[in-house]
PAKESE-181533 format. One record per residue (C-alpha): residue number from 1; residue in three letters; z negated, y, x negated. Coordinates in Angstrom, 2 decimals. Layout:
NODE  pos  code        Z        Y        X
NODE  NUM   ALA        Z        Y        X
...
END
This chain:
NODE  pos  code        Z        Y        X
NODE    1   UNK   -10.64    45.64    33.44
NODE    2   UNK   -10.31    45.15    29.68
NODE    3   UNK    -6.90    45.72    28.11
NODE    4   UNK    -5.76    42.46    26.43
NODE    5   UNK    -3.88    44.43    23.78
NODE    6   UNK    -6.38    46.99    22.49
NODE    7   UNK    -9.61    45.86    24.21
NODE    8   UNK   -10.37    49.19    25.87
NODE    9   UNK   -12.12    49.45    29.25
NODE   10   UNK   -10.21    50.90    32.18
NODE   11   UNK   -10.09    51.05    35.94
NODE   12   UNK    -8.70    48.05    37.84
NODE   13   UNK    -6.34    50.38    39.70
NODE   14   UNK    -4.47    51.39    36.53
NODE   15   UNK    -1.09    49.76    35.98
NODE   16   UNK    -0.82    50.87    32.36
NODE   17   UNK    -3.40    51.15    29.57
NODE   18   UNK    -4.37    54.77    28.94
NODE   19   UNK    -5.01    54.09    25.24
NODE   20   UNK    -2.10    51.91    24.05
NODE   21   UNK     0.30    52.21    26.99
NODE   22   UNK     0.61    48.44    27.62
NODE   23   UNK     1.98    47.45    31.05
NODE   24   UNK    -0.84    45.56    32.81
NODE   25   UNK     1.05    44.32    35.90
NODE   26   UNK     1.70    40.80    34.61
NODE   27   UNK    -1.82    40.54    33.13
NODE   28   UNK    -3.35    41.47    36.49
NODE   29   UNK    -1.33    38.77    38.22
NODE   30   UNK    -2.46    36.22    35.64
NODE   31   UNK    -6.10    37.23    35.96
NODE   32   UNK    -5.85    37.16    39.77
NODE   33   UNK    -4.35    33.66    39.68
NODE   34   UNK    -7.10    32.54    37.28
NODE   35   UNK    -9.78    33.85    39.65
NODE   36   UNK    -8.13    32.11    42.61
NODE   37   UNK    -8.28    28.79    40.76
NODE   38   UNK   -11.91    29.51    39.88
NODE   39   UNK   -12.76    30.18    43.54
NODE   40   UNK   -11.00    26.95    44.50
NODE   41   UNK   -13.03    25.03    41.91
NODE   42   UNK   -16.26    26.64    43.12
NODE   43   UNK   -15.50    25.67    46.73
NODE   44   UNK   -14.79    22.09    45.71
NODE   45   UNK   -17.94    21.87    43.60
NODE   46   UNK   -20.08    22.98    46.56
NODE   47   UNK   -18.91    19.93    48.58
NODE   48   UNK   -19.24    17.63    45.51
NODE   49   UNK   -15.52    17.25    44.98
NODE   50   UNK   -16.20    17.39    41.24
NODE   51   UNK   -12.91    15.82    40.11
NODE   52   UNK   -10.89    18.33    42.13
NODE   53   UNK   -13.08    21.15    40.83
NODE   54   UNK   -12.39    20.12    37.21
NODE   55   UNK    -8.63    20.25    37.81
NODE   56   UNK    -8.87    23.69    39.42
NODE   57   UNK   -11.09    25.08    36.63
NODE   58   UNK    -8.79    23.76    33.91
NODE   59   UNK    -5.93    25.57    35.63
NODE   60   UNK    -8.03    28.75    35.70
NODE   61   UNK    -8.79    28.52    31.96
NODE   62   UNK    -5.15    27.81    31.10
NODE   63   UNK    -4.30    31.17    32.63
NODE   64   UNK    -7.30    33.06    31.19
NODE   65   UNK    -9.39    31.39    28.49
NODE   66   UNK   -11.81    34.38    28.60
NODE   67   UNK   -12.87    33.55    32.19
NODE   68   UNK   -16.46    32.70    31.27
NODE   69   UNK   -17.47    32.12    34.89
NODE   70   UNK   -14.92    29.29    35.15
NODE   71   UNK   -15.99    27.87    31.78
NODE   72   UNK   -19.70    27.96    32.68
NODE   73   UNK   -19.02    26.22    36.01
NODE   74   UNK   -16.92    23.59    34.22
NODE   75   UNK   -19.87    22.95    31.89
NODE   76   UNK   -22.22    22.57    34.88
NODE   77   UNK   -19.87    20.03    36.48
NODE   78   UNK   -19.63    18.03    33.24
NODE   79   UNK   -23.43    18.06    33.01
NODE   80   UNK   -23.74    16.86    36.62
NODE   81   UNK   -21.38    13.96    35.82
NODE   82   UNK   -23.50    12.94    32.80
NODE   83   UNK   -21.11    14.36    30.16
NODE   84   UNK   -23.71    16.45    28.30
NODE   85   UNK   -21.75    16.92    25.05
NODE   86   UNK   -18.70    18.17    26.94
NODE   87   UNK   -20.93    20.56    28.91
NODE   88   UNK   -22.51    21.98    25.74
NODE   89   UNK   -19.06    22.45    24.21
NODE   90   UNK   -17.91    24.56    27.16
NODE   91   UNK   -21.08    26.67    27.12
NODE   92   UNK   -20.89    27.29    23.37
NODE   93   UNK   -17.26    28.44    23.70
NODE   94   UNK   -18.27    30.67    26.61
NODE   95   UNK   -21.10    32.13    24.51
NODE   96   UNK   -18.62    32.85    21.71
NODE   97   UNK   -16.32    34.82    24.03
NODE   98   UNK   -19.21    36.66    25.76
NODE   99   UNK   -22.31    36.81    23.49
NODE  100   UNK   -24.24    39.20    25.74
NODE  101   UNK   -25.28    38.79    29.40
NODE  102   UNK   -23.91    35.26    29.72
NODE  103   UNK   -25.35    32.59    32.04
NODE  104   UNK   -24.50    29.99    29.39
NODE  105   UNK   -27.64    31.11    27.50
NODE  106   UNK   -29.86    29.84    30.30
NODE  107   UNK   -28.00    26.52    30.61
NODE  108   UNK   -28.12    25.81    26.87
NODE  109   UNK   -31.82    26.73    26.65
NODE  110   UNK   -32.68    24.36    29.50
NODE  111   UNK   -30.96    21.48    27.68
NODE  112   UNK   -32.39    22.26    24.25
NODE  113   UNK   -35.91    23.10    25.43
NODE  114   UNK   -36.55    19.44    26.31
NODE  115   UNK   -36.02    17.36    23.12
NODE  116   UNK   -37.07    14.17    24.93
NODE  117   UNK   -34.37    14.55    27.55
NODE  118   UNK   -31.81    15.52    24.91
NODE  119   UNK   -32.62    12.39    22.93
NODE  120   UNK   -32.37    10.29    26.12
NODE  121   UNK   -28.91    11.70    26.80
NODE  122   UNK   -27.87    10.97    23.23
NODE  123   UNK   -29.14     7.38    23.51
NODE  124   UNK   -27.29     6.96    26.81
NODE  125   UNK   -23.98     7.94    25.18
NODE  126   UNK   -24.51     5.50    22.30
NODE  127   UNK   -25.51     2.66    24.62
NODE  128   UNK   -22.46     3.29    26.81
NODE  129   UNK   -20.17     3.02    23.79
NODE  130   UNK   -21.93    -0.22    22.79
NODE  131   UNK   -21.54    -1.59    26.33
NODE  132   UNK   -17.86    -0.69    26.32
NODE  133   UNK   -17.42    -2.60    23.05
NODE  134   UNK   -19.20    -5.64    24.51
NODE  135   UNK   -16.98    -5.50    27.62
NODE  136   UNK   -13.81    -5.42    25.49
NODE  137   UNK   -15.09    -8.45    23.55
NODE  138   UNK   -15.79   -10.40    26.76
NODE  139   UNK   -19.61   -10.27    26.46
NODE  140   UNK   -20.10    -9.10    30.05
NODE  141   UNK   -23.81   -10.04    30.25
NODE  142   UNK   -24.72    -7.98    27.18
NODE  143   UNK   -22.59    -5.11    28.47
NODE  144   UNK   -24.39    -5.15    31.84
NODE  145   UNK   -27.79    -5.05    30.10
NODE  146   UNK   -26.77    -2.00    28.09
NODE  147   UNK   -25.26    -0.24    31.11
NODE  148   UNK   -28.43    -0.68    33.17
NODE  149   UNK   -30.35     1.03    30.38
NODE  150   UNK   -27.73     3.80    30.34
NODE  151   UNK   -28.13     4.47    34.07
NODE  152   UNK   -31.91     4.57    33.70
NODE  153   UNK   -31.65     7.11    30.84
NODE  154   UNK   -28.95     9.23    32.55
NODE  155   UNK   -28.82     8.60    36.35
NODE  156   UNK   -25.76    10.89    36.73
NODE  157   UNK   -23.48     9.09    34.24
NODE  158   UNK   -20.53     8.28    36.53
NODE  159   UNK   -18.53     6.34    33.94
NODE  160   UNK   -21.48     3.97    33.41
NODE  161   UNK   -21.69     3.25    37.15
NODE  162   UNK   -17.96     2.59    37.31
NODE  163   UNK   -17.96     0.19    34.35
NODE  164   UNK   -21.03    -1.60    35.73
NODE  165   UNK   -19.33    -2.02    39.11
NODE  166   UNK   -16.16    -3.30    37.44
NODE  167   UNK   -18.11    -5.95    35.53
NODE  168   UNK   -19.87    -7.10    38.71
NODE  169   UNK   -16.50    -7.24    40.51
NODE  170   UNK   -15.19    -9.41    37.70
NODE  171   UNK   -18.21   -11.73    38.11
NODE  172   UNK   -17.63   -11.93    41.89
NODE  173   UNK   -20.87   -10.09    42.79
NODE  174   UNK   -19.23    -7.58    45.12
NODE  175   UNK   -22.42    -6.43    46.83
NODE  176   UNK   -23.96    -5.28    43.54
NODE  177   UNK   -20.68    -3.63    42.55
NODE  178   UNK   -20.57    -1.77    45.87
NODE  179   UNK   -24.14    -0.53    45.38
NODE  180   UNK   -23.26     1.14    42.06
NODE  181   UNK   -20.00     2.56    43.42
NODE  182   UNK   -21.93     4.18    46.28
NODE  183   UNK   -24.22     5.86    43.73
NODE  184   UNK   -21.21     7.16    41.80
NODE  185   UNK   -19.63     8.37    45.05
NODE  186   UNK   -22.71    10.43    45.90
NODE  187   UNK   -22.27    12.35    42.64
NODE  188   UNK   -18.48    12.86    42.90
NODE  189   UNK   -17.00    12.19    46.33
NODE  190   UNK   -13.35    12.35    45.27
NODE  191   UNK   -13.36    10.45    41.98
NODE  192   UNK   -10.15     8.43    42.10
NODE  193   UNK   -11.52     5.56    40.00
NODE  194   UNK   -14.54     5.12    42.29
NODE  195   UNK   -12.38     5.26    45.41
NODE  196   UNK    -9.91     2.74    43.99
NODE  197   UNK   -12.67     0.25    43.14
NODE  198   UNK   -14.25     0.75    46.58
NODE  199   UNK   -10.93     0.06    48.27
NODE  200   UNK   -10.56    -3.17    46.30
NODE  201   UNK   -13.96    -4.28    47.59
NODE  202   UNK   -13.38    -3.34    51.24
NODE  203   UNK    -9.86    -4.86    51.57
NODE  204   UNK    -9.89    -8.69    51.29
NODE  205   UNK    -6.99    -9.81    49.11
NODE  206   UNK    -6.01   -12.77    51.34
NODE  207   UNK    -5.87   -10.69    54.51
NODE  208   UNK    -3.73    -7.94    52.97
NODE  209   UNK    -1.41   -10.52    51.43
NODE  210   UNK    -0.99   -12.27    54.80
NODE  211   UNK    -0.08    -9.08    56.63
NODE  212   UNK     2.34    -7.95    53.90
NODE  213   UNK     4.05   -11.33    53.54
NODE  214   UNK     4.08   -12.28    57.22
NODE  215   UNK     4.54    -9.47    59.75
NODE  216   UNK     4.00   -11.93    62.62
NODE  217   UNK     0.50   -12.78    61.39
NODE  218   UNK    -1.05    -9.99    63.43
NODE  219   UNK     0.75   -11.19    66.54
NODE  220   UNK    -0.42   -14.78    65.96
NODE  221   UNK    -4.02   -13.59    66.02
NODE  222   UNK    -3.69   -11.93    69.39
NODE  223   UNK    -1.53   -14.71    70.78
NODE  224   UNK    -4.39   -17.22    70.48
NODE  225   UNK    -6.50   -15.26    72.97
NODE  226   UNK    -6.44   -17.10    76.29
NODE  227   UNK    -6.24   -15.13    79.56
NODE  228   UNK    -9.38   -15.13    81.64
NODE  229   UNK    -8.88   -16.89    84.99
NODE  230   UNK   -10.76   -16.13    88.16
NODE  231   UNK   -14.17   -17.82    88.44
NODE  232   UNK   -14.59   -20.81    90.76
NODE  233   UNK   -17.86   -22.70    91.22
NODE  234   UNK   -17.50   -26.50    90.69
NODE  235   UNK   -18.63   -28.87    93.43
NODE  236   UNK   -21.21   -31.64    92.65
NODE  237   UNK   -19.54   -34.78    91.22
NODE  238   UNK   -21.40   -38.01    92.11
NODE  239   UNK   -19.00   -40.24    90.16
NODE  240   UNK   -19.97   -38.59    86.88
NODE  241   UNK   -23.65   -39.24    87.57
NODE  242   UNK   -22.96   -42.96    88.30
NODE  243   UNK   -20.99   -43.29    85.06
NODE  244   UNK   -23.90   -41.82    83.11
NODE  245   UNK   -26.31   -44.46    84.52
NODE  246   UNK   -23.91   -47.29    83.68
NODE  247   UNK   -23.51   -46.00    80.10
NODE  248   UNK   -27.28   -45.94    79.53
NODE  249   UNK   -27.59   -49.52    80.74
NODE  250   UNK   -24.84   -50.76    78.43
NODE  251   UNK   -26.51   -49.01    75.51
NODE  252   UNK   -29.86   -50.70    76.12
NODE  253   UNK   -28.17   -54.11    76.35
NODE  254   UNK   -26.41   -53.62    73.01
NODE  255   UNK   -29.70   -52.62    71.38
NODE  256   UNK   -31.40   -55.83    72.64
NODE  257   UNK   -28.65   -58.19    71.47
NODE  258   UNK   -27.46   -56.54    68.21
NODE  259   UNK   -29.82   -53.98    66.64
NODE  260   UNK   -33.25   -55.67    67.06
NODE  261   UNK   -32.20   -59.04    65.44
NODE  262   UNK   -30.68   -57.13    62.54
NODE  263   UNK   -33.94   -55.23    61.92
NODE  264   UNK   -35.94   -58.51    61.80
NODE  265   UNK   -33.47   -60.01    59.31
NODE  266   UNK   -33.76   -57.02    57.04
NODE  267   UNK   -37.57   -57.29    56.97
NODE  268   UNK   -37.32   -60.89    55.76
NODE  269   UNK   -34.79   -59.98    53.07
NODE  270   UNK   -37.02   -57.18    51.80
NODE  271   UNK   -39.83   -59.67    51.07
NODE  272   UNK   -37.45   -61.86    49.06
NODE  273   UNK   -36.06   -59.06    46.91
NODE  274   UNK   -39.23   -57.26    45.86
NODE  275   UNK   -38.94   -58.49    42.30
NODE  276   UNK   -35.40   -57.12    42.10
NODE  277   UNK   -36.55   -53.71    43.34
NODE  278   UNK   -39.32   -53.73    40.72
NODE  279   UNK   -36.85   -54.38    37.95
NODE  280   UNK   -34.48   -51.71    39.18
NODE  281   UNK   -37.32   -49.20    39.44
NODE  282   UNK   -38.17   -49.82    35.77
NODE  283   UNK   -34.56   -49.14    34.84
NODE  284   UNK   -34.62   -45.92    36.86
NODE  285   UNK   -37.80   -44.77    35.09
NODE  286   UNK   -36.22   -45.43    31.71
NODE  287   UNK   -33.09   -43.48    32.76
NODE  288   UNK   -35.26   -40.56    33.90
NODE  289   UNK   -37.05   -40.50    30.53
NODE  290   UNK   -33.68   -40.32    28.77
NODE  291   UNK   -32.56   -37.48    31.04
NODE  292   UNK   -35.80   -35.58    30.37
NODE  293   UNK   -35.29   -35.95    26.60
NODE  294   UNK   -31.69   -34.69    26.88
NODE  295   UNK   -32.77   -31.72    29.03
NODE  296   UNK   -35.50   -30.86    26.54
NODE  297   UNK   -32.93   -30.86    23.73
NODE  298   UNK   -30.64   -28.58    25.76
NODE  299   UNK   -33.59   -26.30    26.45
NODE  300   UNK   -34.37   -26.01    22.72
NODE  301   UNK   -30.75   -25.12    21.94
NODE  302   UNK   -30.63   -22.50    24.71
NODE  303   UNK   -33.91   -21.04    23.46
NODE  304   UNK   -32.41   -20.64    19.98
NODE  305   UNK   -29.31   -18.93    21.43
NODE  306   UNK   -31.47   -16.55    23.47
NODE  307   UNK   -33.49   -15.66    20.37
NODE  308   UNK   -30.28   -15.02    18.40
NODE  309   UNK   -28.89   -12.77    21.17
NODE  310   UNK   -32.18   -10.89    21.42
NODE  311   UNK   -32.14   -10.35    17.64
NODE  312   UNK   -28.58    -9.03    17.92
NODE  313   UNK   -29.53    -6.62    20.73
NODE  314   UNK   -32.62    -5.42    18.81
NODE  315   UNK   -30.54    -4.75    15.71
NODE  316   UNK   -28.06    -2.76    17.77
NODE  317   UNK   -30.87    -0.77    19.37
NODE  318   UNK   -32.26     0.03    15.92
NODE  319   UNK   -28.82     1.24    14.88
NODE  320   UNK   -28.58     3.31    18.04
NODE  321   UNK   -31.94     4.93    17.38
NODE  322   UNK   -30.42     6.53    14.28
NODE  323   UNK   -29.40     9.89    15.68
NODE  324   UNK   -28.83    11.40    12.25
NODE  325   UNK   -25.24    12.45    12.93
NODE  326   UNK   -25.78    14.14    16.28
NODE  327   UNK   -29.07    15.91    15.52
NODE  328   UNK   -27.61    18.15    12.74
NODE  329   UNK   -24.80    19.09    15.13
NODE  330   UNK   -27.27    20.06    17.88
NODE  331   UNK   -29.43    21.84    15.29
NODE  332   UNK   -26.43    23.82    13.98
NODE  333   UNK   -25.44    24.72    17.54
NODE  334   UNK   -28.93    26.08    18.21
NODE  335   UNK   -28.91    28.08    14.99
NODE  336   UNK   -25.50    29.53    15.80
NODE  337   UNK   -26.63    30.65    19.26
NODE  338   UNK   -29.76    32.19    17.73
NODE  339   UNK   -27.66    34.18    15.26
NODE  340   UNK   -25.46    35.51    18.08
NODE  341   UNK   -28.56    37.11    19.59
NODE  342   UNK   -28.96    39.26    16.46
NODE  343   UNK   -26.96    42.42    15.69
NODE  344   UNK   -23.73    41.62    13.89
NODE  345   UNK   -24.86    43.15    10.60
NODE  346   UNK   -28.01    40.96    10.51
NODE  347   UNK   -26.31    37.61    11.19
NODE  348   UNK   -26.51    34.93     8.48
NODE  349   UNK   -24.34    31.82     8.96
NODE  350   UNK   -25.10    30.18     5.59
NODE  351   UNK   -27.83    27.86     6.95
NODE  352   UNK   -25.54    26.84     9.80
NODE  353   UNK   -22.69    26.06     7.41
NODE  354   UNK   -25.00    24.03     5.14
NODE  355   UNK   -26.22    22.04     8.15
NODE  356   UNK   -22.67    21.38     9.36
NODE  357   UNK   -21.64    20.14     5.91
NODE  358   UNK   -24.12    17.24     6.31
NODE  359   UNK   -22.40    15.95     9.48
NODE  360   UNK   -20.03    13.00     8.92
NODE  361   UNK   -17.18    13.60    11.37
NODE  362   UNK   -16.06     9.96    11.20
NODE  363   UNK   -19.37     8.82    12.73
NODE  364   UNK   -19.15    11.12    15.77
NODE  365   UNK   -18.18     8.93    18.72
NODE  366   UNK   -17.49    11.51    21.44
NODE  367   UNK   -14.31    13.61    21.22
NODE  368   UNK   -16.18    16.61    22.61
NODE  369   UNK   -18.68    16.40    19.71
NODE  370   UNK   -15.81    16.44    17.17
NODE  371   UNK   -14.26    19.47    18.91
NODE  372   UNK   -17.62    21.25    18.88
NODE  373   UNK   -18.07    20.52    15.15
NODE  374   UNK   -14.59    21.84    14.27
NODE  375   UNK   -15.12    24.94    16.41
NODE  376   UNK   -18.43    25.76    14.69
NODE  377   UNK   -16.85    25.23    11.26
NODE  378   UNK   -13.97    27.54    12.17
NODE  379   UNK   -16.39    30.29    13.19
NODE  380   UNK   -19.10    29.98    10.51
NODE  381   UNK   -17.43    28.70     7.32
NODE  382   UNK   -15.42    31.84     6.44
NODE  383   UNK   -18.43    34.14     6.95
NODE  384   UNK   -20.81    31.83     5.04
NODE  385   UNK   -18.29    31.45     2.20
NODE  386   UNK   -18.08    35.22     1.83
NODE  387   UNK   -21.89    35.50     1.74
NODE  388   UNK   -22.16    32.80    -0.96
NODE  389   UNK   -19.42    34.54    -2.98
NODE  390   UNK   -21.22    37.90    -2.81
NODE  391   UNK   -24.49    36.25    -3.94
NODE  392   UNK   -22.70    34.47    -6.79
NODE  393   UNK   -20.99    37.68    -7.93
NODE  394   UNK   -24.35    39.48    -7.94
NODE  395   UNK   -25.90    36.72   -10.09
NODE  396   UNK   -22.89    36.90   -12.44
NODE  397   UNK   -23.24    40.68   -12.76
NODE  398   UNK   -26.93    40.21   -13.65
NODE  399   UNK   -25.99    37.59   -16.30
NODE  400   UNK   -27.65    34.75   -14.32
NODE  401   UNK   -24.73    32.40   -14.79
NODE  402   UNK   -26.39    29.14   -13.70
NODE  403   UNK   -27.49    30.66   -10.39
NODE  404   UNK   -24.04    32.20   -10.02
NODE  405   UNK   -22.37    28.78   -10.36
NODE  406   UNK   -24.52    27.34    -7.57
NODE  407   UNK   -23.52    30.08    -5.12
NODE  408   UNK   -19.86    30.11    -6.18
NODE  409   UNK   -19.57    26.34    -5.79
NODE  410   UNK   -20.91    26.66    -2.24
NODE  411   UNK   -18.35    29.37    -1.54
NODE  412   UNK   -15.49    27.14    -2.83
NODE  413   UNK   -16.77    24.21    -0.75
NODE  414   UNK   -16.63    26.28     2.44
NODE  415   UNK   -13.39    28.09     1.55
NODE  416   UNK   -11.35    26.24    -1.16
NODE  417   UNK    -8.67    28.95    -1.06
NODE  418   UNK   -10.95    31.80    -2.25
NODE  419   UNK    -9.31    32.69    -5.58
NODE  420   UNK   -12.08    35.17    -6.45
NODE  421   UNK   -14.73    32.43    -6.26
NODE  422   UNK   -12.59    30.18    -8.48
NODE  423   UNK   -12.00    32.96   -11.02
NODE  424   UNK   -15.67    33.91   -11.39
NODE  425   UNK   -16.63    30.23   -11.62
NODE  426   UNK   -14.34    30.07   -14.66
NODE  427   UNK   -15.89    33.25   -16.03
NODE  428   UNK   -19.44    31.89   -15.59
NODE  429   UNK   -18.54    28.68   -17.45
NODE  430   UNK   -16.89    30.84   -20.14
NODE  431   UNK   -20.08    32.90   -20.53
NODE  432   UNK   -22.11    29.67   -20.79
NODE  433   UNK   -19.63    28.52   -23.51
NODE  434   UNK   -18.61    25.51   -21.41
NODE  435   UNK   -14.98    25.94   -22.49
NODE  436   UNK   -13.69    22.70   -20.90
NODE  437   UNK   -14.75    23.65   -17.36
NODE  438   UNK   -13.74    27.26   -17.95
NODE  439   UNK   -10.20    26.14   -18.88
NODE  440   UNK   -10.10    23.89   -15.82
NODE  441   UNK   -10.79    26.74   -13.37
NODE  442   UNK    -8.59    29.26   -15.26
NODE  443   UNK    -5.72    26.77   -14.89
NODE  444   UNK    -6.34    26.52   -11.13
NODE  445   UNK    -6.04    30.32   -10.78
NODE  446   UNK    -2.85    30.43   -12.90
NODE  447   UNK    -1.04    27.46   -11.33
NODE  448   UNK    -2.17    27.53    -7.69
NODE  449   UNK    -2.40    31.30    -7.14
NODE  450   UNK     0.45    32.86    -9.17
NODE  451   UNK     0.61    35.91    -6.88
NODE  452   UNK    -3.08    36.73    -7.21
NODE  453   UNK    -4.31    39.85    -8.99
NODE  454   UNK    -6.57    37.59   -11.09
NODE  455   UNK    -3.66    35.75   -12.77
NODE  456   UNK    -3.14    38.08   -15.73
NODE  457   UNK    -6.84    38.08   -16.68
NODE  458   UNK    -7.03    34.31   -16.15
NODE  459   UNK    -4.07    33.75   -18.53
NODE  460   UNK    -5.65    35.96   -21.18
NODE  461   UNK    -9.02    34.19   -21.03
NODE  462   UNK    -7.31    30.79   -20.88
NODE  463   UNK    -5.66    31.50   -24.25
NODE  464   UNK    -9.10    32.35   -25.70
NODE  465   UNK   -10.78    29.11   -24.57
NODE  466   UNK    -7.84    26.97   -25.73
NODE  467   UNK    -7.78    28.37   -29.28
END
């Protein structure tokens, strides 16, 4: 066991740290509870109760955020549900807490070693967001088209299956909706959203309403069932046979006196009205021509609408193909993991920080991607800022003031509160006789950092440049 206070290794049987004397009783209980939640999550994941496993693993991490086994399993579950960005976030955090001998290395390498699959996952996320926008706007057909492409790119994306089923339910196509809900249920058997939609499909609204509003409805169904009497064979009935013969005779007589003369009269009338039928047939042909012309016009209008919609979809697909915001984030993540493999003294986070600075946070659509970006900035920016400051100070000491300004500006960008970088920026401008910029940065040191050790020198030099 590792002491949470001083970080020293000790036996699990110890109740108190041998190095710092911290009482470990409460910590052991917390760690034990965290492991119990992890075991519960693992058991649920094995039977594909992924939603229940997520709840259990979150409880485990709330008790012990350093439980990398729970965090790695949570990432695997997110990946199985199609949430690749969330999975990578969990694995990167796990790698940060345990850089060596961590299964997260293998999981991240498998995702990043296949750029085609990574790009497909990225496209699936963008298309799902587009489909969600279409659904909110009422364009269900366009949303369904996008969602079908999403499920082909990422067959484990549960949220895409659920939204697709919901749209089909709205359109009244319950069989198609049920098909997609069954696919989602095979991935996560206890997902409450999937189960709720499935229940809506399997319980007819009219039947449930009848039973809830009328408790006697069930009794009325059974009351209509007639009791089965004992079987008795009927005896031959001669009177029925005689009545049948009489009915046939009457029918033949009516045909002879009524139907046949009417048929002959109709034949004569048909000969006299041929010219009328000819005229009416001409009118019908003219009406058909008019209908054909109207249908052709409707067809042309529909063709134009289809072309406009296709143009709209193509433009959206071109916009989606621009993965410029996510690729730098994935690239920076890979670089960060590569640096963690090196000894601590050989790590260089400057390239990672420069890559992260090109990512526009406002264009990241997934919350997990924003969290990953902020986490990487928090880890790399301070170290990279210190490296840029050291390089700038070396250039300044060697009287290479232009090169020094480049490095010092990078340091201030990554850490705006570094008073040393601000001070030597002013000194470099002073050496280059750019007195206006020198005064600007001397003023920042004097006004914003009055408690700094650089204030007295900054005031002295400020008086020189303002003379």
